[in-house]
C-alpha positions, 0 to 999 in steps of 0.5 A: 414461719408465719405469713406475718413474720415473712411480711415483717422481714420483707418490709424491714429488708425493703426499708434497709435497702431504701434508706441505704440507697437514699444516703447518696455519696456525693463528693467532698473536697478540700479547696485552697484559695490561691488568689482573690480580687474584689471588683466594685460597681465603678470598675475598680479592683483591689485585694478583697476587704473582709472587714478586719477578718482574715481571707479564707485559704482552705475550705472543705466542701461537703455536698452530703452535709450541704455546707462549706467549712472554713479550715484555715486560717485558724482565726476563721476555722469552723465557720460554716456556709450552707449550700443551697443547690448543687448540680453536676455537668460537663466534668464540673460541679456547680454549687450555689447559695445565699448568705447575709444578703449575698449570692455566691457560686462555686465551680469545682472541676474534675481536673482540680480547679475551683472558682468562687464568686460572691456578689452583692452590695455593688461589689463582686469578690472572685477567688481562684484555687485548687480542689482535691477529693477529701479522701 
């Protein structure tokens, strides 16, 4: 086998290993929202107001694709929010982003808890629920 063929095979093998190694297998979860509350800057709290839209109840959080997809209710199914950053530490994943001028953050714990917070315009929306691996 010629030197050029060996070199080409080695480069090809290196690229395959490099590409496979860079395709990380980050977690994907299905999360349910069981409770939500909206708090205004004057201290009042009430059920969240989504401006006529139904409250999301099930989400798919996909760190590989860096987005969250609403799975239910049917009227909101398929809506996507982009994930800005995520990091794992102390048995929890912290996930965050910005959408429509609001900051949001989510914590998904290894023991199956999920907490979500969205803030902006003098109001904070907090949600609590559960998570499980999508597989």
